[in-house]
C-alpha positions, 0 to 999 in steps of 0.5 A, a space after each residue: 163723242 165727237 169721234 161718231 162724226 169722224 170714224 165709222 167702223 170699216 170706213 176706208 179714211 185714206 181718202 181724208 189723210 195722206 202721208 209722206 215722209 216728211 208730212 201728214 195731211 188731213 183734210 186740208 190741214 197740213 202738220 209737219 211734224 205727225 209723230 207730234 199729234 199722233 201716237 207714233 210712226 204706225 199710227 200716223 200710218 194707219 191715221 188713228 188718233 188725229 182728229 181725236 187729238 184737234 178736238 182735244 186742242 180747240 175745245 182747250 182753246 175755248 176753254 180760255 175764251 170764245 173763237 171765231 174759226 181763223 183766230 183758232 187756225 192761227 191760234 193752235 199754230 202759234 202755240 204748237 210754233 206752227 206744227 199745227 197748220 190747219 187748213 179752214 176745210 178741216 176745221 170746219 167739219 171738226 167744228 160741226 160735229 163738236 156743234 152737233 154733240 153740244 161740245 161747243 156752241 155759236 153765236 155772230 157778231 158783227 166786228 168794226 169793218 161790219 162784216 159778221 164772225 162767228 165765234 164758237 163757245 166751250 159748252 159745260 159738256 165739252 169742258 167735261 168732254 175736255 177733261 176727259 181727253 185731257 186724262 186719255 192723253 196724260 195716261 197715254 202720254 205717261 205710258 208711252 214716256 215709261 217705255 221710251 225712258 226704259 220703265 220695267 215691267 208690271 211687277 216692278 211699279 208700273 203702276 208708278 209710271 
């Protein structure tokens, strides 16, 4: 599981994250709207959910096709209306962790100007991890929406939320 590269029990992660009223910074990644990528106010301040969600989003992009690092950064920003503004210092440790976990592989390719680019490709285990993370996210979002919409108690239909 990729999270072993990002969390250790009782690890002080405050050196990896900073938070103020307007933004959340994660290893040089900037999010203009922290609540869009976390599990809410307390989780943003506790910085508990950011890396796993970035892993899920990167896996989703790679599921659609091979990409190089800067392309991943640009595509995340574009698709999120600039909510996700990762910097290379944030993305590459995540990619390396995902590669170590066997979720992705990489290869090098020479492009038109003679530069060599490192491309990332999702592995079968990465597709399985994406499916798991997507189900977890959908369950989480469904529960949050149920509460925000004034959902009833368990007895009156929690299983239908």
